[in-house]
C-alpha positions in Angstrom: 0.0 0.0 0.0 1.5 3.4 -1.0 2.4 5.8 1.9 0.0 8.6 2.7 1.1 12.2 2.0 2.7 13.9 5.0 0.5 17.0 4.8 -2.6 18.4 3.1 -1.8 21.1 0.5 -3.4 24.5 1.3 -5.2 24.5 -2.0 -6.7 21.0 -1.4 -7.9 22.0 2.1 -9.4 25.3 0.8 -11.3 23.5 -2.0 -12.8 21.1 0.5 -13.7 23.9 2.9 -15.4 25.8 0.1 -17.4 22.8 -1.0 -18.6 22.1 2.5 -19.3 25.7 3.3 -21.8 25.9 0.4 -24.0 23.6 2.5 -23.4 25.4 5.8 -20.9 22.8 7.1 -17.5 23.5 8.6 -14.5 21.4 8.1 -13.4 20.0 11.5 -10.0 19.9 13.1 -7.3 17.3 12.2 -7.9 14.0 13.8 -5.6 13.4 16.8 -2.4 11.7 15.8 -2.7 12.4 12.1 -1.7 15.1 9.7 -4.0 14.3 6.7 -7.3 13.3 8.3 -10.1 15.8 9.1 -13.3 15.2 11.0 -16.6 16.6 9.8 -19.8 16.7 11.8 -23.0 17.6 10.0 -26.1 19.5 11.4 -27.8 16.2 12.3 -24.8 15.0 14.3 -23.4 12.5 11.7 -19.6 12.2 11.9 -17.4 11.7 8.9 -13.6 11.3 8.4 -11.8 12.6 5.3 -8.2 11.5 4.7 -6.2 13.2 2.0 -4.8 10.8 -0.6 -3.3 13.0 -3.2 -4.1 15.2 -6.2 -6.4 14.3 -9.2 -6.4 16.8 -12.0 -7.9 20.1 -10.6 -9.2 18.4 -7.5 -7.9 16.3 -4.6 -8.7 12.7 -3.8 -10.0 11.9 -0.3 -10.8 8.7 1.5 -14.3 9.1 3.0 -15.4 7.1 6.1 -18.9 7.4 7.4 -22.4 5.9 7.4 -23.6 4.3 4.2 -20.5 5.0 2.1 -20.6 2.8 -1.0 -18.2 4.4 -3.4 -15.0 2.7 -2.3 -12.0 4.4 -0.8 -11.4 7.3 -3.1 -13.6 10.3 -3.9 -12.9 13.7 -5.4 -13.5 16.8 -3.4 -16.8 17.4 -5.2 -18.0 13.9 -4.7 -17.0 13.8 -1.0 -18.8 17.1 -0.3 -21.9 15.8 -2.2 -22.0 12.6 -0.1 -21.6 14.4 3.2 -24.1 17.2 2.5 -26.7 15.0 0.9 -30.0 15.1 2.8 -30.6 12.0 4.9 -33.2 9.6 3.6 -36.5 9.4 5.4 -36.1 6.9 8.1 -37.4 3.4 7.6 -40.0 2.4 10.2 -39.4 -1.3 9.7 -38.3 -3.1 12.9 -34.8 -4.3 13.3 -34.3 -7.7 11.8 -31.8 -10.5 11.9 -33.2 -11.9 8.6 -31.4 -11.5 5.3 -33.1 -10.9 1.9 -31.5 -13.0 -0.8 -29.4 -11.2 -3.4 -31.7 -12.3 -6.3 -34.7 -10.6 -4.5 -32.8 -7.4 -4.0 -31.7 -7.4 -7.6 -35.3 -7.6 -8.8 -36.5 -5.0 -6.3 -33.7 -2.6 -7.3 -34.6 -2.9 -11.0 -38.3 -2.1 -10.2 -37.2 0.9 -8.2 -34.9 2.3 -10.8 -37.6 1.9 -13.5 -40.0 3.9 -11.2 -37.6 6.7 -10.5 -36.2 7.0 -14.1 -39.1 6.1 -16.4 -38.1 5.4 -20.0 -34.6 4.2 -19.1 -33.8 0.6 -19.7 -31.8 -0.8 -16.8 -30.0 -4.1 -16.8 -29.7 -5.4 -13.2 -27.9 -8.7 -12.7 -27.0 -10.8 -9.6 -23.4 -11.8 -9.4 -22.6 -15.4 -10.5 -20.9 -18.0 -8.5 -21.6 -19.7 -5.2 -21.9 -17.2 -2.4 -21.8 -14.2 -4.7 -23.5 -11.2 -3.0 -22.8 -8.5 -5.7 -25.3 -6.8 -8.1 -24.4 -5.0 -11.3 -26.5 -2.2 -12.8 -26.0 -0.9 -16.4 -27.8 1.5 -18.6 -27.3 3.6 -21.7 -27.4 7.5 -21.6 -30.1 8.7 -19.2 -29.3 9.7 -15.6 -25.9 10.2 -14.2 -23.9 7.9 -12.0 -24.6 10.0 -8.9 -28.4 9.8 -9.5 -28.4 6.1 -9.9 -26.0 5.5 -7.0 -28.3 7.5 -4.6 -31.1 5.1 -5.4 -29.0 2.0 -5.3 -27.4 2.8 -1.9 -30.6 1.9 0.0 -30.3 -1.7 -1.4 -26.8 -2.4 -0.2 -26.3 -4.4 3.1 -22.6 -3.9 3.5 -19.7 -2.2 1.7 -16.0 -2.7 1.4 -13.8 -0.2 3.3 -10.6 -0.4 1.2 -8.7 1.9 3.6 -9.2 -0.4 6.6 -9.6 -3.5 4.4 -12.8 -4.8 5.9 -16.6 -4.8 5.2 -18.8 -2.4 7.1 -22.6 -2.7 7.6 -24.8 -0.2 5.8 -27.7 -0.7 8.3 -30.4 -0.8 5.6 -33.6 -2.7 6.4 -35.9 -3.3 3.4 -39.3 -4.9 2.8 -39.6 -6.4 -0.7 -41.8 -8.8 -2.6 -40.2 -11.6 -4.6 -42.0 -14.5 -6.3 -45.1 -13.7 -4.4 -43.5 -13.7 -1.0 -43.0 -10.5 1.1 -39.9 -10.4 3.2 -38.3 -7.9 5.6 -34.6 -7.9 6.5 -31.1 -6.8 5.6 -30.1 -6.9 1.9 -27.6 -9.7 1.3 -25.6 -7.5 -1.0 -22.0 -6.3 -0.4 -21.4 -4.6 -3.7 -23.5 -2.7 -6.3 -21.5 -1.9 -9.4 -22.9 0.7 -11.8 -21.9 1.2 -15.4 -23.3 3.9 -17.7 -22.8 3.3 -21.5 -22.8 6.1 -24.1 -24.9 5.6 -27.2 -23.5 6.2 -30.7 -25.8 9.2 -31.1 -24.4 10.8 -28.0 -20.8 10.1 -28.9 -21.5 11.6 -32.4 -22.8 14.8 -30.9 -19.8 15.0 -28.7 -17.5 14.5 -31.7 -19.2 17.3 -33.5 -18.7 19.6 -30.5 -15.0 18.6 -30.4 -14.6 19.2 -34.2 -16.2 22.6 -34.0 -13.8 23.7 -31.3 -10.8 22.5 -33.5 -11.6 24.1 -36.8 -13.4 21.1 -38.3 -10.7 18.5 -37.5 -11.7 14.9 -37.2 -11.2 13.5 -33.7 -10.7 10.0 -35.0 -7.6 11.2 -36.9 -6.3 13.6 -34.3 -3.7 12.8 -31.6 -3.1 14.5 -28.3 -5.0 17.8 -27.8 -4.7 20.7 -25.4 -7.5 21.4 -22.9 -10.3 23.7 -23.7 -13.7 24.7 -22.3 -17.2 23.5 -23.5 -20.3 25.0 -21.9 -18.4 25.9 -18.8 -16.8 22.4 -18.4 -13.0 22.1 -18.8 -12.0 19.3 -21.1 -8.6 18.0 -19.9 -5.4 17.6 -22.0 -5.7 14.1 -23.5 -6.0 12.3 -26.8 -8.9 13.4 -28.9 -10.9 10.3 -28.4 -10.7 10.6 -24.6 -11.8 14.2 -24.9 -14.8 13.2 -26.9 -15.7 10.7 -24.2 -15.5 13.4 -21.6 -17.6 15.8 -23.6 -20.2 13.1 -24.1 -20.4 12.3 -20.4 -20.1 15.8 -18.9 -21.8 18.0 -21.5 -24.0 16.1 -24.0 -25.5 13.5 -21.6 -26.5 16.0 -18.8 -28.0 18.4 -21.4 -30.0 15.6 -23.0 -31.2 14.1 -19.7 -32.3 17.6 -18.5 -34.2 18.1 -21.7 -35.8 14.6 -21.5 -37.1 15.3 -17.9 -38.5 18.7 -19.0 -40.2 17.1 -22.0 -41.8 14.5 -19.7 -43.2 17.2 -17.4 -44.6 19.2 -20.3 -46.2 16.1 -21.8 -47.9 15.3 -18.5 -49.1 18.9 -18.2 -50.5 18.9 -21.8 -52.2 15.6 -21.1 -53.9 17.0 -18.0 -55.0 20.1 -19.8 -56.6 17.9 -22.6 -58.5 16.0 -20.0 -59.8 19.3 -18.6 -58.3 19.0 -15.2 -55.1 20.3 -13.7 -52.8 17.6 -12.2 -53.0 17.4 -8.4 -49.9 18.0 -6.3 -48.1 14.8 -5.3 -49.3 13.3 -2.1 -51.6 16.1 -1.0 -52.0 14.9 2.6 -50.3 15.4 5.9 -53.2 17.0 7.9 -52.7 18.7 11.2 -49.1 19.7 10.8 -47.6 22.6 12.8 -44.6 24.8 12.3 -42.7 26.2 15.3 -39.5 28.1 15.6 -36.8 28.2 18.3 -33.3 29.5 18.2 -32.0 26.0 19.2 -33.8 24.0 16.5 -34.8 26.6 14.0 -38.1 26.2 12.0 -39.3 22.6 12.6 -42.4 20.6 11.6 -44.4 18.7 14.2 -47.1 16.1 13.5 -45.7 14.1 10.6 -45.8 10.4 10.5 -44.3 7.8 8.1 -46.5 7.3 5.0 -48.7 10.4 5.5 -47.5 11.8 2.2 -45.9 14.9 3.5 -42.3 13.9 2.8 -42.1 14.8 -0.9 -43.7 18.2 -0.3 -41.4 19.0 2.6 -38.3 17.9 0.7 -39.3 20.1 -2.3 -39.7 23.1 0.1 -36.2 22.7 1.3 -36.8 20.9 4.6 -34.5 18.1 5.8 -35.1 15.1 8.1 -33.3 15.2 11.5 -32.9 11.5 12.2 -31.9 11.8 15.9 -34.7 14.3 16.8 -37.3 12.6 14.6 -38.6 15.8 12.9 -38.2 17.9 9.7 -36.3 21.2 9.9 -35.5 24.1 7.6 -31.8 24.7 7.4 -30.3 28.1 8.2 -33.1 29.2 10.6 -31.5 28.5 14.0 -31.4 32.2 15.0 -33.9 34.9 15.9 -34.3 36.0 12.3 -35.4 32.4 11.4 -38.9 33.2 12.8 -39.4 35.5 9.8 -39.4 32.4 7.6 -42.5 30.9 9.3 -45.2 32.6 7.2 -43.4 32.0 4.0 -42.8 28.3 4.8 -46.5 27.8 5.8 -47.6 29.4 2.5 -45.4 27.1 0.4 -46.4 23.9 2.3 -50.1 24.9 1.9 -49.5 25.4 -1.8 -48.2 21.8 -1.9 -51.5 20.5 -0.5 -50.6 20.2 3.2 -52.7 21.5 6.1 -50.3 23.6 8.2 -50.5 26.0 11.1 -47.7 28.0 12.7 -47.3 29.1 16.3 -46.9 32.9 16.6 -46.8 33.6 12.9 -49.1 35.7 10.8 -49.7 33.2 8.1 -53.0 34.4 6.8 -56.0 32.1 6.0 -55.8 28.7 4.4 -55.8 28.8 0.6 -59.4 28.1 -0.6 -59.9 24.8 -2.5 -62.4 26.5 -4.8 -62.5 30.1 -6.0 -60.8 32.4 -8.4 -57.4 31.5 -9.9 -55.7 34.5 -8.3 -57.1 35.6 -4.9 -58.5 39.2 -4.7 -56.1 41.8 -3.4 -57.5 44.6 -1.2 -56.9 48.2 -2.4 -54.8 48.9 0.7 -52.2 46.3 -0.4 -52.1 47.3 -4.1 -48.7 49.0 -3.7 -47.3 46.0 -1.9 -48.5 43.7 -4.6 -46.9 45.9 -7.3 -43.5 45.3 -5.7 -43.9 41.5 -5.6 -41.9 39.3 -8.1 -43.5 38.9 -11.5 -45.2 35.5 -11.4 -47.6 33.8 -13.8 -51.2 33.1 -12.8 -50.9 29.4 -13.9 -47.7 27.2 -13.8 -47.8 23.9 -15.8 -51.6 24.0 -15.6 -51.7 24.6 -11.8 -53.1 27.9 -10.5 -50.4 29.9 -8.6 -51.7 31.0 -5.1 -51.1 34.6 -4.2 -48.9 33.6 -1.2 -46.6 31.8 -3.6 -46.6 34.6 -6.2 -45.2 36.9 -3.5 -42.1 34.7 -3.0 -41.9 33.5 -6.6 -38.2 34.4 -7.1 -37.2 33.1 -3.6 -36.2 29.6 -2.4 -39.7 28.8 -1.3 -41.1 29.8 -4.6 -38.6 27.5 -6.3 -39.6 24.8 -3.9 -43.3 25.1 -4.9 -42.4 25.0 -8.6 -40.2 21.9 -8.1 -43.1 20.2 -6.3 -45.5 20.9 -9.2 -43.0 19.6 -11.8 -42.3 16.5 -9.7 -46.0 15.8 -9.3 -46.6 16.0 -13.0 -43.6 13.9 -13.8 -44.8 11.2 -11.4 -48.2 11.3 -13.0 
């Protein structure tokens, strides 16, 4: 095993601090007895360890140790920050179990889940061969990124290999799946999920055309080594032309096409709903009797939720996160006196998502009417205030825009409401 570096370069540390700071997380002190391992503690109390391994292009490589890590022993600065700052999954209410779910059952359940999350993408999910094999392989062409697929697959892994300490660690996932007519609950008998994204000929041809345009019409198949250049804000590294074409395909063309495909699906669902003469309902419009409260210790939190009440998707879209230890949803960045000012805006956004919400000590206004005009009437005394509000449409993807949402249209809560509408229509 190669020796670890003796110190962390200042640029590598600064890059990691900046990536974590974007999510409001501070890089902790060096671990006692080491020069290259930092600790990081997130807002929900989860502890991580990051060990500097060396440089990789414009970023550093880190070994990440923490709960549910399934990527191996090396992550770039960006990947490590994304893994640490990712919102925790809604807790599974299934009881602790000493039972194990066979790998074949997990493989089938994972394919069903991927097909639900990414409709229209053909996934090939295979159980590893050989006696005692507990691995699963997932492959697909074009479509979603590795990160999107890995986030879904992580919940189906029972353990993962810690290459730094050379041992398997438990992922603590408990699942309930149905396989061959039998419903079973337990730990996934899966110690590895390998993902492989292939690039179609059409995508590669589009990437080759972009490369050729940047090199005065040259043919990448006949070119040799090429200097780095920038495409749509992405830096293409110095490499042989065919390697640069592959990078353009994966980092420019595929994300562009996948974003367009998702937007097209949302528009198609909206058009279908309009043809049927009814606007699509927000996803999971339930969660009755919820209350929002604020304190300087906890910030803005939601009380009264329960697993399966349908409030999770609306809360996530509005920017709330699940605090696993406390057992409640909270709004990041509101643990101060000024956080109380966010109560009314948060209530309006959650009501627009279909939830019944009240707030203690906040002037949130009346509940949005279920029937009535598309845009609520505005009293004359508030005409000047309304004229200063962000310019918002009266209807968004076939859904009437409530007046409370129109006021915060350009803010994070307005974006949360729009995301909820798009997600609901994409889910059908």
